[in-house]
VOGU-3710 file (C-alpha; in Angstrom, 3 decimals, decimal comma):
1> mnktvttvfm> 167,416/74,674/102,278  163,996/75,646/103,451  164,048/78,559/100,866  165,448/75,917/98,382  162,473/73,523/99,503  159,665/76,453/99,088  160,914/77,063/95,375  161,255/73,982/94,331  157,408/72,959/95,246  156,180/76,311/94,156
11> reflrgtggf> 157,657/76,378/90,781  155,761/72,542/90,190  152,626/73,775/91,351  152,852/77,293/89,291  153,892/75,531/85,945  150,986/73,300/86,668  148,721/75,370/87,221  149,772/78,011/84,904  148,985/80,644/87,861  145,209/79,931/87,632
21> gvgrffgvrr> 145,242/82,426/84,414  147,667/85,130/86,688  151,284/83,523/85,335  151,067/84,384/81,874  150,880/88,219/83,037  154,397/87,187/85,040  155,937/85,116/82,535  155,011/81,653/84,034  155,151/79,254/81,313  152,246/76,278/81,872
31> tragqdflal> 153,450/72,681/81,584  151,507/69,527/81,700  153,448/68,257/84,941  151,676/69,259/88,037  148,342/69,801/85,876  146,511/67,417/88,685  146,248/70,311/90,946  143,694/72,227/88,643  141,517/68,926/89,331  142,219/69,503/93,137
41> fglcailiam> 141,316/72,981/92,718  138,291/72,006/91,020  137,100/69,714/93,448  138,144/71,600/96,524  136,496/74,847/95,222  132,992/72,556/94,846  133,350/70,831/98,560  134,119/74,482/100,203  130,859/75,974/98,367  128,741/72,768/99,101
51> aafsisagrg> 129,787/72,899/102,758  129,536/77,005/103,234  125,972/76,922/101,252  125,099/74,270/103,760  126,204/76,297/107,054  123,936/79,126/105,172  121,183/77,304/104,512  121,133/75,778/108,046  121,222/79,754/109,650  118,758/80,065/107,074
61> isqnlanall> 116,492/77,473/108,056  116,601/78,431/111,609  116,171/82,240/110,858  113,231/81,466/108,662  111,386/78,945/111,422  112,099/82,227/113,860  110,370/84,613/111,153  107,657/82,571/110,389  106,475/81,948/114,090  107,190/85,351/115,209
71> ghvrnagvpi> 107,290/87,551/112,494  110,045/89,777/111,115  110,484/93,761/110,612  112,840/95,006/108,046  116,134/96,270/109,710  114,648/95,225/113,172  114,378/92,018/113,568  111,748/89,630/115,085  108,726/91,844/117,278  107,973/90,236/120,597
81> wvnghpengf> 104,613/91,543/122,277  104,926/92,589/126,063  102,366/92,757/128,370  102,010/95,126/131,806  102,946/92,327/134,843  99,986/91,786/137,473  102,511/93,044/139,834  102,424/96,458/138,487  99,023/96,667/137,881  99,223/95,447/134,253
91> aisavytgrs> 100,763/98,752/133,531  104,157/99,490/131,957  106,420/101,963/133,337  106,794/105,788/131,901  110,601/105,066/132,135  110,048/102,439/129,058  107,579/104,176/127,569  109,109/107,862/127,530  105,388/108,899/128,738  106,592/110,636/131,369
101> fetsvdtaah> 107,970/114,011/132,513  111,569/112,572/133,229  112,572/113,706/129,456  116,433/112,851/130,374  115,298/109,123/130,406  117,253/107,369/126,945  114,759/104,367/126,401  117,161/103,494/123,728  120,064/103,070/125,934  118,218/100,149/127,841
111> plgtfypvte> 120,180/96,908/127,922  116,858/95,460/126,381  116,768/97,982/123,750  114,213/100,612/122,850  110,286/99,887/123,986  107,868/100,701/121,393  104,345/101,015/123,416  101,277/99,775/121,390  97,533/100,807/121,958  94,920/97,887/121,115
121> iepgdyairl> 92,287/98,915/119,072  89,277/96,379/119,270  86,392/95,688/117,178  84,022/98,764/117,827  86,965/100,568/119,247  85,899/104,132/120,735  89,414/105,602/119,268  88,916/104,522/115,653  86,494/102,259/113,707  84,653/101,900/110,424
131> paddnwervs> 81,587/103,752/109,305  79,338/100,874/109,701  79,466/97,219/111,821  78,322/95,697/108,445  81,476/96,920/106,745  83,902/93,952/108,005  82,459/90,371/107,322  83,480/88,519/110,383  83,705/84,643/108,681  84,885/85,101/105,263
141> trnfaevdir> 82,991/83,575/102,358  86,243/83,253/100,621  88,008/80,931/103,060  85,743/80,924/106,009  88,130/82,250/108,150  86,832/83,987/111,192  88,618/87,043/112,365  87,439/90,391/113,916  88,796/93,801/112,641  91,529/94,610/114,723
151> gwsiarnnpl> 94,341/97,430/114,526  97,277/99,059/116,411  97,997/102,375/117,412  102,114/102,742/117,321  104,727/105,883/116,777  105,604/106,379/113,592  109,365/105,975/114,330  108,015/102,397/115,220  110,106/100,268/112,819  107,005/98,211/112,040
161> wlqygnpdds> 105,424/101,624/110,649  109,166/102,371/109,110  108,480/98,855/107,474  105,388/100,583/105,020  105,184/104,121/105,650  107,557/107,065/106,404  108,411/109,138/109,975  106,960/112,241/108,044  103,458/110,633/107,438  100,261/112,696/107,994
171> iqtvilsrtl> 98,395/111,329/111,127  95,733/110,676/108,644  97,688/107,954/107,287  96,503/104,470/107,686  98,507/101,031/106,942  96,336/97,809/106,180  96,559/94,319/104,964  95,476/93,775/101,602  94,790/89,713/102,972  92,629/90,310/105,390
181> fnahfryday> 90,898/93,226/103,682  90,168/91,381/100,368  89,083/88,628/102,461  86,398/90,175/104,773  86,170/94,132/103,776  82,724/94,461/102,233  82,808/97,737/99,808  79,597/97,656/98,836  78,630/97,940/102,765  80,769/100,519/103,169
191> rgalekllpr> 79,650/102,585/100,123  76,120/102,293/101,448  77,072/103,690/104,411  78,795/106,474/103,195  75,712/107,713/101,194  74,114/108,259/104,241  77,026/109,868/105,914  79,103/111,918/103,551  77,815/114,380/101,316  76,868/113,218/97,754
201> paveelpkal> 80,087/114,758/95,941  82,234/112,799/98,109  80,525/109,634/97,625  80,987/110,190/93,856  84,143/110,466/93,706  84,422/106,393/95,402  84,604/103,376/92,511  81,450/101,793/92,377  82,688/98,259/92,847  86,258/97,068/93,169
211> sdvtelediy> 88,197/93,862/91,853  90,666/94,370/94,719  90,912/96,536/97,620  94,022/97,890/96,487  92,316/99,601/93,774  91,352/102,331/97,314  93,826/105,068/97,752  92,058/106,459/100,920  89,459/105,312/103,393  86,775/107,015/105,522
221> lslpfrqetr> 87,257/105,958/109,107  84,894/107,221/112,292  86,739/109,108/115,073  85,642/110,334/118,190  84,601/114,248/117,411  82,864/115,114/120,783  82,375/112,947/123,547  79,295/111,284/121,929  79,583/112,304/118,734  81,912/110,935/116,268
231> rllrfkirwa> 83,441/112,484/112,739  84,420/110,701/109,594  87,944/111,489/108,343  89,742/110,555/105,476  92,794/108,350/105,685  95,328/107,893/103,023  96,147/104,381/102,881  99,264/102,385/102,541  98,960/98,693/101,879  100,687/95,669/103,176
241> eslpalqkis> 100,215/92,458/102,296  99,737/91,251/105,818  101,354/92,545/108,931  104,136/90,532/110,743  102,530/89,571/114,237  101,046/86,687/116,152  97,739/88,317/116,016  95,458/88,840/112,944  96,051/92,814/112,707  93,994/94,521/110,071
251> fivpeeistl> 95,185/97,738/110,162  98,114/100,021/111,497  97,282/103,731/112,873  99,587/106,750/114,182  99,999/106,869/118,198  98,431/110,305/117,547  94,834/108,479/116,818  94,707/106,768/119,890  95,949/109,920/122,044  93,328/112,470/120,599
261> aaairsntsl> 90,726/110,070/121,658  91,822/109,274/125,230  91,777/113,198/125,345  88,351/113,468/124,125  87,161/111,056/126,124  88,240/112,480/129,238  87,764/116,393/128,707  84,107/117,548/127,865  85,324/120,750/125,877  87,439/119,118/123,199
271> altfasdrdd> 87,021/118,003/120,214  88,477/116,802/117,063  89,698/119,384/115,000  92,280/120,562/113,002  94,125/123,187/111,549  92,621/122,817/108,454  88,950/123,600/109,911  88,718/126,965/109,091  85,818/129,443/108,295  85,087/132,283/105,991
281> ldepyrvleg> 87,884/134,479/107,956  90,336/132,047/107,507  90,112/131,228/111,393  91,561/127,865/112,540  89,834/125,337/114,372  86,321/126,428/113,442  83,848/123,528/112,187  81,053/124,085/109,801  78,065/122,426/111,254  75,487/123,771/109,281
291> yafrglslpa> 73,482/126,328/107,501  71,104/129,157/108,710  68,455/130,516/106,519  66,516/134,058/107,665  63,831/136,556/106,498  62,342/133,606/104,156  59,348/135,288/104,137  60,586/138,005/102,801  58,877/138,754/98,934  62,501/138,166/97,247
301> tqkrlqhmgg> 63,290/135,126/99,244  59,796/133,923/98,691  60,199/134,531/94,865  63,862/133,226/94,852  62,082/129,454/96,558  59,344/129,485/94,231  61,577/129,414/91,380  63,566/126,363/93,163  60,734/124,469/93,926  59,910/125,465/96,893
311> dkafdelarc> 60,542/124,481/99,997  61,566/121,028/98,260  64,949/123,026/97,735  65,597/122,660/101,249  65,372/118,935/101,504  67,410/118,256/98,317  70,459/120,321/99,896  69,845/118,465/103,186  69,887/115,057/101,405  72,959/116,063/99,276
321> lgtaatidrt> 74,873/117,058/102,606  73,758/113,882/104,098  75,526/113,765/107,427  72,203/112,558/108,940  71,189/116,555/108,529  68,016/117,728/109,770  65,484/120,527/108,856  64,373/123,072/111,868  62,143/125,753/111,020  60,644/128,310/113,115
331> gsrlaihfgs> 58,593/131,047/111,421  60,441/132,709/108,416  63,875/130,839/110,083  65,129/127,470/108,982  68,766/125,326/110,145  70,082/122,683/108,827  71,991/120,717/111,376  74,886/118,561/110,501  74,609/115,045/112,137  78,455/115,181/112,022
341> pttrlyadqc> 81,215/117,560/110,759  81,609/117,575/107,254  84,145/119,050/104,903  83,541/122,537/103,593  84,452/122,014/100,045  81,867/118,992/99,621  79,221/121,075/101,272  79,847/124,070/99,128  79,371/121,789/96,165  75,909/120,935/97,386
351> vetagftdfp> 75,235/124,385/98,173  75,560/124,956/94,471  73,919/121,684/93,141  71,016/122,580/95,479  70,517/126,043/93,813  71,646/128,194/96,790  74,542/130,165/95,536  73,741/133,442/96,480  70,554/132,669/98,473  69,646/135,684/100,661
361> nmhpvftayp> 70,245/135,339/103,731  72,251/132,480/104,120  74,719/131,695/106,274  77,017/128,830/107,095  76,874/128,221/110,843  80,675/127,514/112,317  81,587/126,626/115,747  84,691/127,228/117,490  86,987/124,603/119,574  89,765/124,706/121,459
371> qievdgaqle> 93,309/124,926/119,566  94,785/120,972/120,009  98,428/119,905/119,044  99,114/116,589/119,308  102,472/114,825/118,860  102,499/111,044/119,328  101,299/110,332/123,229  101,057/113,918/124,036  98,551/116,862/123,472  98,487/120,440/124,307
381> apcsalairl> 95,472/122,396/124,687  94,246/125,373/126,352  94,526/124,783/130,104  90,456/125,528/130,636  89,652/123,161/128,241  91,410/120,693/130,277  89,450/118,317/133,176  90,387/119,888/136,213  92,055/116,521/137,326  93,904/116,558/133,938
391> rmkpdgmpcd> 95,455/120,119/134,199  99,324/120,323/134,139  102,247/121,871/132,333  104,857/120,159/130,490  106,974/119,707/133,735  103,986/118,139/135,340  102,748/120,909/137,259  99,390/121,953/137,504  98,375/124,751/135,135  96,356/127,792/135,262
401> egmtgyfpda> 93,428/129,690/133,388  95,087/131,471/130,168  98,015/128,840/129,624  98,538/125,598/127,634  97,829/122,428/129,505  99,480/119,207/128,855  97,621/116,089/128,344  100,075/112,765/128,342  98,428/109,956/127,577  100,898/108,260/129,757
411> hvrnglffvp> 98,387/104,533/130,006  100,629/101,644/128,588  99,696/98,112/129,102  101,313/96,828/125,647  104,123/96,899/123,403  106,996/95,511/121,538  110,881/94,838/121,715  112,838/93,551/118,494  115,249/91,372/118,756  117,849/91,694/116,201
421> sgsdiagfld> 118,286/88,501/113,511  120,098/85,851/114,389  120,215/86,372/118,499  119,037/84,672/121,207  115,014/84,730/121,202  114,770/82,778/124,389  117,670/84,021/126,115  116,161/87,739/125,252  112,499/86,465/126,732  114,070/85,372/129,913
431> rvgaehdesg> 115,800/88,651/130,446  112,348/90,390/129,663  110,599/88,312/132,051  112,993/89,030/134,521  112,895/93,000/134,880  112,338/94,460/138,046  111,449/98,250/138,351  112,898/100,200/141,062  110,569/98,492/143,662  111,584/94,803/142,748
441> krmfrigeny> 108,005/94,096/140,933  108,364/92,673/137,616  107,587/94,875/134,856  106,739/92,493/131,823  104,816/89,430/131,072  105,485/87,607/127,910  102,499/86,185/126,211  101,437/82,747/126,415  101,159/82,510/122,482  104,670/83,536/122,433
451> ldalgrmdft> 106,003/80,948/124,823  104,108/78,435/123,046  105,824/79,365/119,557  108,902/79,615/121,464  108,560/75,811/122,290  107,611/74,606/119,398  110,488/76,678/117,798  112,800/75,072/120,091  111,981/71,540/119,640  111,907/72,198/115,828
461> rkviaylsgs> 115,550/73,593/116,000  117,025/70,975/118,131  115,081/68,082/115,623  117,260/70,297/112,906  120,323/70,216/114,718  120,584/66,677/115,414  119,632/66,122/111,283  122,429/68,389/110,740  125,156/66,782/112,686  124,259/63,315/111,411
471> lallglilcv> 124,609/65,122/107,400  127,473/66,847/108,442  129,404/63,849/109,649  128,206/62,030/106,454  129,402/64,827/104,906  133,030/64,737/106,549  133,138/61,369/105,860  132,717/61,639/101,791  135,002/64,702/101,945  137,532/62,713/103,432
481> vvlylqmqpm> 137,268/59,842/100,883  136,680/61,993/97,973  139,974/63,854/98,775  141,800/60,564/99,085  140,618/59,489/95,765  142,025/62,546/94,170  145,508/63,081/96,241  146,616/59,802/96,224  147,715/59,220/92,626  148,785/62,740/92,843
491> aarraagygl> 151,365/61,639/95,454  152,102/58,159/93,201  152,882/59,803/90,351  155,452/62,232/92,269  156,854/59,364/94,385  159,865/59,082/92,396  160,799/62,597/92,111  160,548/62,718/96,119  163,079/59,641/95,785  165,276/62,010/93,633
501> llargmtpgq> 164,864/64,946/96,145  165,979/62,886/98,925  168,551/61,389/96,844  169,790/64,862/96,750  169,509/65,650/100,711  166,375/66,703/101,132  164,886/65,141/104,676  161,104/63,303/104,722  159,851/66,172/106,854  160,650/69,061/103,818
511> lyfgfmlqig> 158,872/66,478/101,227  155,795/66,658/103,925  156,264/70,273/104,005  156,410/70,835/100,351  153,737/68,652/99,240  151,431/70,019/101,883  152,147/73,504/101,339  150,803/72,812/97,661  147,942/71,987/99,136  147,026/74,913/101,373
521> lclavaavaa> 147,908/76,837/98,209  145,613/75,059/95,739  142,685/75,212/98,764  143,239/78,539/99,244  142,489/79,766/95,916  139,539/77,256/95,983  138,184/78,880/98,933  138,434/82,374/96,726  136,706/80,567/93,763  134,192/78,908/96,628
531> vglnlallvs> 133,022/82,914/97,414  132,146/83,406/93,984  130,134/80,307/93,561  128,539/80,154/96,710  127,329/83,996/96,213  126,416/83,215/92,504  124,579/80,033/93,968  122,748/81,854/96,969  121,856/84,564/94,652  120,264/82,300/91,822
541> iehwfqssda> 118,407/80,549/94,199  117,311/83,607/96,059  115,934/85,009/92,854  114,065/81,449/91,940  112,787/81,462/95,584  111,374/85,363/95,169  108,829/84,068/92,392  107,729/80,754/94,265  104,653/80,075/95,614  106,515/80,042/99,208
551> aaaaragigl> 107,767/83,404/99,168  104,070/84,556/98,109  102,469/82,737/100,797  104,681/84,082/103,824  104,087/87,438/102,380  100,404/87,439/102,386  99,838/85,043/105,104  102,672/85,974/107,706  103,661/89,611/106,707  107,054/88,677/105,798
561> mevrlvpiaa> 108,065/92,064/103,238  111,366/90,667/102,622  111,085/86,911/102,169  114,626/84,783/101,580  116,173/81,692/101,886  119,215/83,162/104,034  117,583/86,416/105,785  119,766/88,988/105,729  121,177/90,191/109,310  119,116/93,492/110,578
571> aawapygiwv> 121,096/96,437/110,770  120,481/100,112/109,961  124,405/100,350/107,456  124,754/98,404/104,379  122,902/94,711/105,265  124,396/93,132/101,723  127,661/93,951/103,265  126,330/91,538/106,084  125,279/89,241/104,111  128,274/88,753/102,010
581> sdllrsvtls> 130,545/88,918/105,777  128,126/86,277/106,604  129,020/84,093/103,521  132,984/84,611/103,823  132,430/83,581/107,677  130,791/80,197/106,243  133,551/80,012/103,439  136,272/80,402/106,304  134,775/77,910/108,299  134,416/75,564/105,672
591> fagvllaals> 138,146/76,392/103,807  139,567/75,341/107,864  137,593/71,814/107,673  138,273/70,790/104,159  141,872/72,440/104,898  142,396/69,917/108,035  140,996/66,776/106,084  143,082/67,093/103,309  146,493/67,594/104,838  145,257/64,842/106,839
601> caavilyrlp> 144,733/62,963/103,633  148,046/64,013/102,745  149,541/62,822/105,578  148,578/59,511/105,665  149,097/59,416/101,448  152,779/60,106/101,927  153,416/57,788/104,967  152,139/54,607/102,721  153,818/56,172/100,012  156,154/55,471/102,045
611> lrphslpvdl> 157,757/58,566/103,089  159,087/58,124/106,517  161,708/59,002/108,540  163,921/56,109/107,684  162,891/55,807/104,024  165,668/55,545/101,219  165,255/57,067/97,747  164,784/53,514/96,690  161,702/53,254/98,586  160,120/55,549/96,792
621> mtgetspafs> 161,112/54,838/93,381  159,794/51,119/94,045  156,929/52,183/96,055  157,818/49,452/98,623  160,176/49,208/101,911  164,019/48,290/101,281  164,570/45,045/103,298  167,350/46,837/104,875  164,753/49,175/106,494  162,623/46,366/107,190
631> kgs> 165,035/44,827/109,194  165,835/48,162/111,067  169,453/48,561/109,560
//
């Protein structure tokens, strides 16, 4: 009999809906009877889509709140800034940094995730700075914001670097904040400083003026050459609208820059040289530091100088070379000393411009420096070039003369963890704060700015949760009322038919089952339609939101590279697949809620039809309980 019940009610449902356009391929003819299921289908699709969108929007509000307050890095999550704890002398254990001889340590396998060391670069820092102090305007004339130039030195596998750059970028690559540089960088002062520090041909390659800083593709930065001298290096720029951190970060450089600076500061024999620094014999790590002239009193040389304008030619060459070049003459010898190393290409152009090409007895002066290789926080150099207290081999043992020495920049005080999107940030911070080393000393300290932001975020989330609960209750009431008003006429139109089925031997329970089966099928198809409807709604709203002022402000002001109303969960694979899976989860929850409300309404409606355990066929046909039933007979 149950098979017959299912067949009867399924036949009515399919003929009324026409199988939602699919039935025609199976010979199902659509009839006028039962078409009210189409109206119910449309209503339920809208209700499920609205409920699912509300769930997604609530998650989006919560996630965007965390992103706005703490920042967000694509495919990684929310960056959490941590410091070394005072119990450990403010230093972070090498077990986390990976800067130790314990090469077997797998930091990525730790329950807290990978720790990424960060070296802070303050204004006027020894490691790297702008060519002159007046190149950065601390108080912006545009918005009167007071911001010092600050930066970070991080590894090129750090998710923050990968958001704007590549792991195979040269170490002479810098990520700059377009927002801060547009507001505080003084290009005219920068170019003026370079006119005194660089050869003239290098300066002539620079733009005369800028309408926007992103017109710059390269920037010269000052790094330590020796302990007391500096060198200008040309860095390729990768522009970011803004960098995602609570601090106002203006730039990011590779970790190797801070490693080189620390090594040069600690070792008097080391210099900032590269394999590209070559002499006339193509030997690497040879730096051009000047020109030497001999035999200036010889008749042929004197004749050549007179043709060039006399000693003024040397002055012109020195001015072209820039670099604070100085001239030192002793008898028939003259030397031009560079204030800092320069690129051989530009120096040769100055020699040609000043007319010294093939000048007799002129020799470039090269100085050889120890070969250094740097990789992240580790630097290798000849053992003799390292300070005695720092001489060691890669296994941590002291090295001897003639061997390759090893200088690990293992001193770490700050760094980043990344919390995946949607994770419990407060719980993660609790675990970070409770982390201890083998001696029982706490390792990390969370900054007050994060704790303050977290408290504000937690309060706002609770307010949103209370409001969401109230709106959910009102939505549930609205859903029940709308479903009841839609389904009550449907059941009333079928009351006479149910009476006939009851007279043919069906039980009230089977009629309940049949009607609820039809409602369930209708909602199941509506849920499928709701997925497409919700997806189309989210995509269209996201497209509109991307061009809004709010999205532009988020990219420029707080460094959110991917601004979304409903953020995509962080994942290395198919992030859009995770987005769709979250959507399906929302639709499933919404479907379950609407189905429960619909079945509850169906039960009440059938009971009031009246379809009760002792109802008679005539009761359903007239819509009233028979006197015999009311008397209990």
